N, C-alpha and C positions, 0 to 999 in steps of 0.2 A: 273544806270547812263550811259549816252551815252559815247562810247569809241572812241578812235582814229580809223580812217579809216572806221567808220560806216557811212552809208548813212542817211541823215536827210533831212527834209523839213522845209522851213521857215514858221513861223506862222504869220508873218507880212510882209507888203511891205517895201522894202528898196530902195526908189526911187533914192537916190544918187548913188546907184550902178546899177540901172535899173533892180532890182530884185523884184519879186512879191511873196506874200504868196503862198506856194505850190511848189515853185521852189526847186529842189533837189540839194544837194551838198554833199561833203565828208568832214568829220572832219579831219583836218590835225594837229591840236594842241589844247590842253586843258590846262587852267591855273591850278595850283596846287589845288586851292580851288574849282575847277569845276564850277565856275560861269561864265567864258567866254570861248568861243570856237572860233577857226579860221576855217572857212569853205571855201573850194575851189569849185567853180562852173564851170562846163565845158559845152561847146557846145556839140551837139550830135556827132560831128566828133572828139571829144577828145581834143579840144583846151581849155586852161584855159580862162574863161571869167572874173572871179573876184575871189579875195581871200579877205574874209571879216571877221572882228571880230564881233561876236554877243554875246549877253547874253544868258544864259541858257533858259530864257523865250521866246526867239525869234525863237527857233527851236524845232522840235519834231522828234522822231523816225519815219521811214517810215515802214508801216505795210505790211504784206504779201498779203493783200487783196486790195492793191492800184495799180493803173496803172499810167504810165507816160503820160504826155500831152506835146506836142510840141508847141512852139510859137516862133515867130521871135523876136530877141533881138534888143533893141535900143542901140545906142552908139557905 
């Protein structure tokens, strides 16, 4: 199970928040049943871009053999 403060990646696009599959964020809250997570997404300079509720199926753990990718944010 994914834990609080763990880094995760989106598995789906969330256009309403200007987020795309693969964007990484940090888990800041988990519901008791583990079905919903609140993820905080940051810009590379450390500013919060969005705090988003997602279902467990919309995120995945980030593996040690992955690299980050930078892109310009909309909005």
